[in-house]
C-alpha positions in Angstrom: 81.1 96.2 85.1 81.3 92.4 85.6 84.7 92.2 84.1 86.0 94.9 86.4 84.5 93.1 89.4 86.1 89.8 88.2 89.5 91.5 88.1 89.0 92.6 91.7 88.0 89.0 92.6 91.1 87.6 91.0 93.4 90.2 92.7 91.7 89.5 96.0 92.1 85.7 95.7 95.8 86.1 94.7 96.5 88.3 97.7 94.7 85.9 100.0 96.7 83.0 98.5 100.0 84.9 99.0 99.0 85.6 102.7 98.4 81.9 103.2 101.7 81.0 101.6 103.3 83.5 103.9 101.8 81.8 106.9 103.5 78.6 105.9 106.8 79.9 104.7 107.9 82.7 107.0 110.1 81.8 110.0 108.4 83.2 113.1 105.1 84.4 114.5 105.9 88.1 113.9 106.5 87.7 110.2 103.6 85.3 109.8 101.2 87.8 111.4 102.6 90.6 109.2 102.0 88.5 106.1 98.6 87.4 107.1 97.4 90.8 108.1 98.6 92.8 105.2 98.0 90.3 102.4 94.7 88.9 103.6 93.3 92.3 104.5 94.1 93.7 101.1 92.8 90.6 99.4 89.6 90.4 101.3 88.9 94.1 100.8 89.5 93.7 97.1 87.0 90.9 97.0 84.5 93.0 98.9 85.0 95.9 96.5 84.4 93.5 93.6 81.1 92.5 95.3 80.2 96.2 95.5 80.9 96.7 91.9 79.0 93.6 90.8 75.9 94.2 92.8 75.8 98.0 93.2 74.1 99.6 96.1 71.8 96.7 96.9 71.8 94.9 100.2 74.9 92.8 99.2 76.8 95.8 98.0 76.1 98.0 101.1 77.1 95.1 103.4 80.3 94.7 101.5 80.9 98.5 101.7 80.4 98.5 105.5 82.6 95.4 105.9 85.6 97.0 104.2 86.5 99.6 106.9 85.5 97.2 109.7 87.8 94.5 108.4 90.6 97.0 107.7 90.7 98.5 111.2 89.9 95.4 113.2 92.5 93.2 111.4 95.3 95.7 111.9 94.5 96.3 115.6 94.2 92.6 116.3 97.5 91.8 114.6 99.2 94.5 116.6 97.8 93.2 119.8 98.8 89.7 119.0 102.3 90.7 118.1 102.7 92.9 121.2 101.3 90.1 123.4 103.6 87.5 121.8 106.6 89.7 122.4 105.7 90.4 126.1 105.1 86.6 126.5 108.6 86.0 125.4 108.3 84.4 122.0 111.7 84.7 120.4 112.4 86.4 117.1 113.9 84.6 114.2 117.7 84.4 113.8 117.2 86.3 110.5 115.5 89.3 112.2 117.5 92.5 111.7 115.5 95.1 113.7 113.9 94.8 117.1 111.9 98.0 117.8 110.3 96.6 121.0 113.6 95.9 122.7 113.9 99.5 123.9 110.2 99.7 125.0 110.1 96.4 127.0 110.6 96.9 130.7 
């Protein structure tokens, strides 16, 4: 079971690293938040799942199990609110952006 949890730890660290690289490399706030939310949420949930597998249903494992849905839902809602607020505040999209779905919604 330790080797399976180590695999989840490695996957989680890799996704967290990719999310951090996305924060540095992507052109605008919208793409950066997308990268951070998706990658880091998946990476952190993978690390928490590895903790659950390593420690079982002890205090550490139950806390990790409770943190997974909390992190998943709060990170996605927070990123959506930040992106929506940034768009309403007037932060411009990158020149490379192809689709602007909020353009029709904005009044």
